[in-house]
N, C-alpha and C positions, 0 to 999 in steps of 0.2 A: 759599535765603536765609531764608525764614520759619521753617524748622526750626531754624536756628542762633539766630535771635532768640528762639524759644520756649525752647530749651535755655539760653540766656543768662538769660532771665527766671526760669526755674526755679532755676538756679544762684544767681542773686542772692537769690531768696527763701530758699533754704537758708542762704546766707551771713548774711543779716540775722537769721534766726531763731536761729542758733547764736551769732554774735558779739555781737549786741545784745539777745538774748532778747526778740525781737519778739513781742508777745502774739498778734497776728493772723497771725503767720507760718505756723502749722500749718494754719489754715483756708485761707489763700491758697494754700499749697503743695498742699493736698488738692484744691482747686478746679482748680488748674493740671494736676494729674495726672489728675483725672477727665475733663479735656478729651480725653485720648487715646482712651479707649474710646468716648466720644461721637462723635468725629470719624470713627473707624474704623467704628462702627456705621452712621453716616449714609451713608458710601460703599458699604458692603455692601448696605444697604437700597435705595439709589437707583440704583446703577450698573447693575444687571441690568434695571432697568425703563426704561432709555433705549433706544428703538428708532431705527433709521436707515433713511432711504429716499433713494436717490441717483438723479438724473436729469440727462441732458444735453439741452439744448434742440434741438441738431442733431447728427446722427450722421455728417454729411458736411461737411467743412470744407476750406478751402484754406490753404496755408502763410501764416502771419502774419495769419490771420483770427481774430478774437476769437470764442471759443466759451464760453458760460456753462454752468457745472455747478452745479446746485442740490442742496442736501442738506437734507432735512427731519429734524430731531431732535425726537422726541416723548418727553416726560417723563411717564410714567404714575404716578409717585410723588406723594404729597401733600407732599413736601419739594422745595425747589429745590436745584439743584446746578450747580457750575461745571464745564465740560468743555473739553477741548482736542482738536481733530480734526486728524489728520495726513493730508493728501492726498498721493497719489503719481501721477506721470505717467511711464509707461514706453513707449518706442518699441519695438514688437515686432521691428523690423528691427535693433535694437541701439542703442547710444548710452547716455549717462548718464541715470539716473533723476532726475527733478525732484521735490522735495518742498516742501510748504508747509504751515504750520500756522495754524489759526484758533481763537480762544477764544470761548466764548459762555456766557451764564448761562441756564439752562433753568428757566423758571417752573414751579411745580407744576401738573400736569395740563394742560399746554399744549404747543403745537408752536412750534419756533423754526427759521427758515430761514437757512441760510448760503449765500452765493454765492461761487463760485470762478471767476475769469475765466482761461481757459486759452487761450494763444496759441501754437500749434504752430510750432516752428522748422523741422521737417523733415516730409517726406511719409511716408506709410505708415500702417499700422494702429497706433493708439495706445490703450493701456489706461489708463483713468482710474479710480482707486479710492481707497478709504479704507484706509490701512495700520493705523491703530489709533485708538481713542478713549480718552482719559485723563480720569477723573473726579477732582475735588478736593473735599475737605471744605470747610465754610463758613469755616474758618480758613486754609485753604490750606496746612496742615501735611503732610497725607498725600494720596497719590494711588493710584489703581488703574487699570491699563490692560488693555485686551483688544483682540485683533486682530479685524478685520472682513473680510468677504468681499464687501462691496458694491463693484461695479465695472461700468463701462460701456466699450464699445469705440467708438472714433471713427475713421473713415477720413479721412485728410488727403490731399487731392489735391495733385499737384505744381504748382509754379510754375516752369516750365522756363526755363532760361537761354538767351539768344541764343548760337548756335553759329556759329563762322566755318567754314562748310562749303562745299566746292567739289566739285560733281558733274561728273566729266569726261564728254566725249562718248562715250568708250568704254563707260562704265557706263550712261549714259543710253540708248544705242542697242544695248546688249548683247542678243543674241537669247536669251531665256529659255525654258526648258521647264517645263511644268506639267501636272499631272494633270487639271486642269479649265480651263474657258475662260470669258472674259468674255462676258456675255449681251448687253451693249449697246455693244460696241466691237469693231471689226474689226481684224485684224492680218495677219501674214504667215506664220502656221503652216499649211502646206499639208495637215497631217494632219487638220484639222477644218474643215468648211465653216461659215462664219458666215451667209452669205446668197447668193442667186442673183438676178441682175438682168440686164436687157437690156444689150447692148453699147453703149458710149459711145466717142466718138472719143478716142484716146489709150490705151485699154485694151490690155494686153499679151495676145498670142495664147496665151501659156502658161496663161492663166487661163480660157480658153474651156471651157465645159461642153459637150463634143462630143455626148454622148448626148442631152441635153435639146435642144440646138440642132438636131440632126437630126430629132428627133421633132416639134418645134414649128415647124420651118422658119424659125427666127429665131435669131440668135446671142445666146447667153446667157453671162454672165461669172460665175465663182465668186469670192466674197469670202471670204477665209480668216479664221479666228478668231484672237483674241488670247489667248495662254496666260496663265493666272494663275500666274506665277512671280515671282522676284525676282533682280535682278543683284547685290544686296548681302546678305550674311549677317552678322548681329551676334550674336556668341556671348557668353554670360554664364557665368562660371565662378568657382570657389573659388580663392583664393590660398593655396597650401600653407603659406606662411610666416606668413600672418595670416588665420585662418579666420573671424574675427568679422565678420559683415556690419554695415555702417554705413549710416545713412540717406543719406549723400551718394552712396553707390553707386546707389541708386534714382533720385536726382535726376539723376545723370549719364546713366544709361541712358535715361531718359525725355526728357531734353533732346536727346540725339543722335538718338533715334528720331523725335521731333517735327520736328527740323530736316530729316531725310531725307524725311519725309512732306510737309513744306511745300515741298520742292523737287520734288515729284511723283516721287520715287525709291522704287519698291517695294522692300521689304526684309523679310527674315526676322529675327525675334528668337528665339533658341533657347537653351535651358538644360536641365539635367537635375537634378532634386532627388534627394537621396540615398535617400529612401524610395520613389521611383518607379522603375519598370523601364525606361521609355523616355524619349526626349528630347521635350520640349515645344517645338513650333515654331509661331509665329503669323506669318502673312503680313500685313504692314502696307501697305495701298494707299490706304485712305480714312480719314477722320477716325473713322468708326465702328470700324474695326479698331484704331485707336490706343487708344480707350477700352476695348476688350476686353482689349488687352494690359496697360493700366494696372491694370485690375481684378485681373489675375493677378499682376503685379509687386508690388502693394501688399500681397499676402498673404505675401510672403517673410518667413521668420523667420531669425534669426541661425544661421549654420553649417548652411545647408540645401542648398547647391549642391555639385555635383561639380566636380572639377578636370579638366584635360586635355580640354577640350571640342572642340578642333579635331580631335583624333584620333577621338573618339567620333562627331563629326558626319560626318566623311569616311567612316567605316565604315558608319554608318546610311544615309546618302544617297550611295551610291557613284556614281550616275549624274548627280548634280547638277552643274551648271556655274554659275559666278557670276563677276562681274567684280571684286568687292572683298570682303574678309573683315575684319571689325572684331572686336576682342576687348577685353573689360573684365572684370577680376577684382575680388574683394571687397577686395583691398588697394589698389584705385584705380590699377592699372597698365593703361594703354591702349595698344593697338597697332592700326594700320591697315595691312592687307596684310602684307608682310614687312619693314616698316620697323622702326626701333628702338622698343622699348617705352618709353613715356613715363609716369613717375610723376606722377599728377595731384595727389596730396596735398602736394606741395612748395609749392603755392600754393592760393589760393582757387579753387573750381570756376568761379565766374563769371569770374574773371580768366583762367583757363586757356582756357575756351572763347572768350573774346574775343581772346586773343593768339595761340593756337595754331590754325593752319589745318589742318583735317581734309580730306584729299583722298581721294575714293573713285572 
């Protein structure tokens, strides 16, 4: 807008000088034209002497929590200058970029601080950066931009949605097999002994430790171990029709897994990344396991998962038995066991989990 006003003023000076033989017209016109190299010279002199330092007060946030980003602009030139800074927010798991601009006047030889309040809408890794800085001359007629590489990464923790989950008795009491055993919990796996104790009324004779009982002349009972396995397998995979990962995918995965963990239902979360040779599988039994899984899930990038996970999983874990199989792909299509696939994106995730009962 200012450029057009400047051109209009110059044109008016030319018109007055020619039509009315304005005596001062030549001097005024010369002064107006001389403004151009002066303005351009100012930008060229000052623009390269503006340095930027970016800092985020916290590198770990929760969804919808305010995170403040501070940017320090230092003008090393003896001249002041007006600048416009374009910030960009990019969810590494996909989604739209958010951009915001701020203007500031930089005093000569001084620092100026800008604050940007970032409120994340989705979970995952978020890149906050400066896309470019534009400097303006003192008249605001000309500008010069340059791209910047200043950026910080913030991890946004999920805010899980309540899930209408029903764990059946078949799943809850399903006999699982595992390669390791619980150290502080007994079970019914006769292949591993958890503890040996003296006989108590009501103990079954099948659990008698005959060799030890004969040696000690007292009846001893074997307590068996509890295998570390899971009756539910939750597979994450690529949607062949829509390969772009979206933040809502991570929110849905974490919501379902947290609901299973809250119901004391051990489960595996399994996926395979395209750049990796093997399947990643995490056993979720305790809250600590959930945080480990979240740490891995939040590192997902767009278009990173493989498709056809059910076939891959069965081939890799041939001897595994489980009561329920859950699948969710990046196109937000969910399936429990062999039931019909449900597209979640036809409604809000929160509404879907509230209205749709998931039975495992």
